[in-house]
N, C-alpha and C positions, 0 to 999 in steps of 0.2 A: 274065539277068534285069536289068532296069533298076535303077539305084541309087535309094535313098530320097532324097527332097528334104527331108523333115521327119521329126521324131521326136516322138511323143506317147504318153502312156499308159505304164503300168508294170504288168507282170504276170508270172505264171508263175515266181515265186520258188521256189528250191530251195536246200538246203544239203547238204553232204556233210562228215562229220566226218573230220578229218585224223589219221592215225597217222604218227609219225615214229620211225624206228628206224635207228640208225647213220647219221644224216644224210639218210636217204631218206624222201621224203614220199609217202605212199599215201593214197588216198581211199576212204571207205566209199561205199555206194550213195546217190545223191542222194535226199533226202526233200523232198516238197512242203512249202512254207512259205507257207500261205495268209494273206491279209489284208494284203498289203503296200500301204501308203497312199502313202508317198513315200520317195525315196532321194536323198541328197545326197552327192556325192563332191568333196572339196576336195583339190587337189594338195598333196602333202607333199614338201618339198625346196625349195631356194632356187637362185636364179640368182646367179652370181658374175661380176662384171665386172672385168677387168684393164685398167688404163689405161696407155697409153704413147703417145708422139707427140701428146699433148694430145687423145686420143680413146679411146673404148673399143676397145682393141686386140684383145681376146679375151674371149669370153663362154662360160661353161660352166653347165650346169644339173645339179643333183643330183635325180634322180627317185627318191624314197624311197616312192612309192606314194600312197595317199590316206588322209585322215581322213574317215570316213564317218558318216552318221546315217541310220538306217533307222527309219521310223515304221510301225508295224503296228497292225492293229485289236486283236489280242490275241495274245500269245505262246502258242503251242500247248504243251500239256503235254509232248509229245514233245521239242520244242526245249528246254524247261526242264530235262528230264532229260538228253538227249543232249549238249547243248552247255553249258548253264550249270552242270551238275553238281548240280542239286537231286536229292534222294533222296525216295522215297515209302515211307512206313511201311506196315505191314500194315493200318493203319486208313485208308489212302488219303490221308493228310495229306502235303503237300509240305513238305520241310524244306530251307531254305537254310542251309548250314553255313558257318562262318567259314573253313574250310580248303578249300572247294570252289574249284577252278580251272577257269574256262571253257576248253573245248577250242577249238583252232583249227579253222576250217572253210573250205571253198570255198563262195563265195556266188554263185549263179547267178540270172539274171533276164533280162527282155527289155523293150525299148522298142518299141512299135508304130511302124510307119512307113507311108508312103503306098503302098509297094510290098510290103514284107514286114517282119516284126518282126526287129529286130537282137537277137541273143542274146549275152549277156556272161557271163563267169565271172571272178571275182576268186579266184585259186587259193590265197591264203594270208592268211586273215583272222583277226584276234583281236578278239573281242567283249568288251564290258564289261557288267557287270550293269546292267539297265535301272532307271530311276527309276520310281516309281509315283505316280499322282495320280488323283483322282476328283472329280467335282463333283455337286452335287445336281441333280435334275430340276427343270425350270422349265415354262413353258407348252409348250415343245417338248422332245423328248428328243433329245439329241445324244450319239451314242456316243463314248466315250473311246478314246484310243489310247495305245499304249506306244512308247517311243523307246529304241532301242539305239544306242550309239555303237560304232564299230569302227575298226580300222586295217587297211587292205589293204597289206601289205608285200610286198617282192620275195620270191618263193619261194626258199628256200635251194637252192643248186646251179646253177640256171639264171637266177635273178633275174627271172623273169617276174612281172609285176604284174597284167596284165589281158589277156584274150583275147576277141575279139568276132567274130561272123560278119559277112560282107560280101556284096556282090552276086555274087561268084564262088565263094562257099563251096559245096562239093558238097552234094547232097541227103543223101548218106549221113551226113556230119558234122552237118548242120543237124538232121535228123530224130532223131539219136541224142543230141542235146545234153544232155537231161535223164536219160538212162539211165545214163551214167557221166560223170565229170568229164573234159572235154576238156583235155588237158595240153599239146598242141602238139608232142608227141614224135613 
């Protein structure tokens, strides 16, 4: 298959809850995460330069993953329970408790391309509680969005930060991307 020349669009988001036991990371079944509006990944880590002989003699980079922002149309109730740790009472009311700890997840998504969508997985993501805002309706109705901030860190054990499909990815891997978290193993 030919390589993409451009990337555009964002779709097909999924998450899978992580379980860690004795230092081993395992993933739950991926769950569709509809309504993704935008995704921003900012590299985390610094470049360090060592000077000798009146020039940059050696350069090293610390790749500590990404700081991310995910804008969504509306967080699903499933995500609020599964990941953010909110509980639902018998009366159907969602409760955000002070002791709730968001769970780590694998975050999966794709960017459309001129040849084929490129699929990505961030295999070790910590999300923060989202902020909330709303505005009154005016002459036109603009839907509000929510924003999650997260950190995509190196996965313990193998230090993988991100996996992505490419032009030579097999159909077997590409087509199964959202049925289970691709770990690269």
